[in-house]
Every structure is written in structure tokens, then in C-alpha cells.
N, C-alpha and C positions, 0 to 999 in steps of 0.2 A: 794273330789279330793285328789289324792296322789301326793305330790311334793317331790323331792329329790334334795339336793345339791350334785351332783354327785362327784365332786372332793373332797369334805370333807369325802366321804366314803373310799377313797383310803387308802390302807395299803399294805405294802410289807412284804413278808415272806422270810427270808434268806434261808429257806430250799427248797421252791418250789414256782412256780407261784401261786399267790393268785387269787381266784375267789370270787368276792364280789357281792352278789345279790343286784340289784337296784329295779327292778320290776319283779314279776312273776305272771303268771296266768295259768289256765289250758291249754291255747293255745300257750303261748310263754314265753321265758325268756329274760331278759335284764340285763346283768351283766357287771361289770368292771373286766378286767383282768389286774393285776399288775405284771410286770415282771422286776426283777432286771437283771443286765448284766449277760449273760450266761444262763438265765432261758428260758424254752420253754414249749409249749404245744405240746406233741407228735402228729405226724400225725395220724389221725383217720378219720372215716367217720360215717355219720348218715343216715340211710335209712329213707326216708320220711320227713326229716327236712332240711330246708335251714338255713345257717348261714351267718351273716355279721360281719366283724371285722372293726371297725372305730378307728383310732389312735387319741387320745387326746394329748398325750405327748410322747416324745421320738421317737424312730424308732424301727421297727421290720421287720424281713424278714418273709413274708407270703408265704406259699406254698398251692396251690390249684391244685390238679391233679399232673401233672409233671412240672408245672410252678412255679417259685419263683419270688418275686418282693420285693424290699425295699419300705416300707411304712413309710411316715413321717406324722406329724400332719396334720389333715384335709383330709387324704386319707382313703379310704375304699376299701375292697375287698369282693366279694361275693363267697361263697362256696355252690354250689347247692347240693341238696340231693344226697347222695351216692358217692360223689366225695371226695377222701381223702384230708384232709386239716390240717393245724397247723400253729403256729407262733413261732418265736424264737427271742430273743434279743441278737444280736451280738455286740451291741454298748457298750460304757463305761458308759451310763446313764440309769436310770430306764425308763420304758415304761408303759403307761397307755392306755388301749383300752376299748371302749364300744363294747359289743358283744350282738347281738340279734339273737335268734334262734326261728323259728316257722315252723310248729307246734312244741310245746315242746315235746321232746322224752319221 
């Protein structure tokens, strides 16, 4: 059995958003994204893979397709296969997200 203390894995990079692997398999990935204020994941799309962003700490603006929403701790957003998506931290505090994508691209 694989067990991770997810919050203890968090680390922030002043240069760019940090992607921290938590669990990976041939079929999916489960990562932490750590964003300092002003950092973002550029809008992009994945054909054949769905993604979910879940906010653990802080706030992010999530974009899926043409829509944007402010997500706070406990909130999640679904980005279906082929739909452009991304997140950005416009707040004054760090943000920590769990991100799941399947199938793994």
C-alpha cells in the first residue's frame, strides 16, 4: 500500500509553478501544484484525458473553456478532454492544489 502525507510534499518555486508528483501509474497521475502569488499554469488542452483541480489551500482562478471561476479551499473544477484549461494565483497568498488526470497522456 502506498501512502503519502500530501501537505508535507508541498514546495514552492519562486521561478515557476511547482508540479509535485504524489502518485503516478500508467493510467493516471495525481500531483500537487504549488503556486506562489502571480504564478499560473498557462491555458492548454489534452486530447483524450480529463483533469480535475481541487484546492487544498489558498485561492486560484480556474479557466475551463471560456469560463473562469474563483476557487477556494474545498472547491474543485473539472476540465474535460480537449477543453482548454489552466489556473492562476491572483491572490497575495500561496495556493496548493491536488490535480488528477486520467488517462495519463
